[in-house]
C-alpha positions in Angstrom: 29.0 68.5 14.0 28.4 69.5 17.8 26.3 67.3 20.1 23.6 69.0 20.2 22.9 68.8 16.4 23.6 64.9 17.1 21.0 64.6 19.7 18.6 66.8 17.7 18.9 63.8 15.0 18.5 61.0 17.2 15.4 63.0 18.8 13.7 63.6 15.5 14.8 60.3 13.9 13.1 58.7 17.4 10.4 61.1 17.2 9.4 59.8 13.6 10.1 56.3 14.3 7.5 56.5 17.1 5.0 58.3 15.4 5.3 55.5 12.4 4.6 53.1 14.9 1.5 54.5 16.5 0.2 55.1 13.2 0.6 51.4 12.0 -0.9 50.1 15.2 -3.9 52.6 15.1 -4.5 51.5 11.2 -4.3 48.0 12.0 -6.6 47.9 14.7 -8.8 50.2 12.5 -8.8 47.5 9.9 -9.1 44.5 12.1 -12.4 46.6 13.7 -13.6 47.3 10.1 -13.4 43.4 9.4 -14.8 42.2 12.3 -18.0 45.2 11.6 -18.2 43.1 7.9 -18.6 39.9 9.7 -20.8 41.1 12.3 -23.1 42.5 9.4 -23.4 39.4 7.2 -23.2 36.6 10.0 -26.9 36.8 10.8 -27.5 36.5 7.2 -24.8 33.2 6.9 -26.2 32.1 9.9 -29.9 31.8 8.3 -28.6 30.4 5.1 -26.8 27.6 6.8 -30.1 26.9 8.8 -31.7 26.7 5.6 -29.0 24.1 3.7 -29.5 21.7 7.5 -33.2 21.6 6.7 -32.8 20.8 3.4 -30.3 18.3 4.1 -32.7 16.9 6.9 -35.4 16.8 4.5 -33.4 14.6 1.7 -32.1 12.4 4.4 -36.1 11.6 5.1 -36.8 11.2 1.3 -33.5 8.8 1.2 -34.8 6.6 4.3 -38.3 6.6 2.7 -37.1 5.4 -0.6 -34.6 2.9 0.7 -37.6 1.3 2.8 -39.4 1.2 -0.5 -36.5 -0.3 -2.3 -36.0 -3.0 0.1 -40.1 -3.8 0.0 -40.0 -4.0 -3.9 -36.8 -6.0 -3.4 -38.5 -8.7 -1.5 -41.4 -8.8 -3.7 -39.3 -8.9 -6.8 -37.5 -11.8 -4.8 -41.0 -13.6 -4.0 -42.3 -13.3 -7.6 -38.8 -14.7 -8.8 -39.4 -17.7 -6.8 -43.2 -18.1 -8.1 -42.0 -17.5 -11.7 -39.4 -20.6 -10.8 -41.7 -23.4 -9.2 -44.6 -22.3 -11.9 -41.7 -23.1 -14.8 -40.7 -26.3 -13.2 -44.9 -27.4 -13.3 -44.8 -26.4 -16.6 -42.1 -28.4 -17.4 -43.2 -31.7 -15.7 -46.4 -31.1 -17.4 -45.1 -31.1 -20.8 -43.0 -34.1 -20.4 -45.6 -35.8 -19.1 -47.8 -35.2 -22.1 -44.8 -35.9 -24.6 -44.2 -39.2 -23.8 
């Protein structure tokens, strides 16, 4: 082998590596650009969907607060009625003991 053949082989090999690297980088860049385009295209729809879900959540939270307030009010009413029933039972017991003697 002479030096010219060796140099030619090294240059061909180097050109092949350089070309492969450029092709890889271009493909990677194009793929990244395609992904960004897909995300950019679907982003408004995703934002609208998230907005709708947030509004539904806020609505549900408002209803939960209303129902919690109603439960608290009804709990106080139940406590008051329980006290009244207890007092009435005590009165009935006193009255029936008085009659039984």
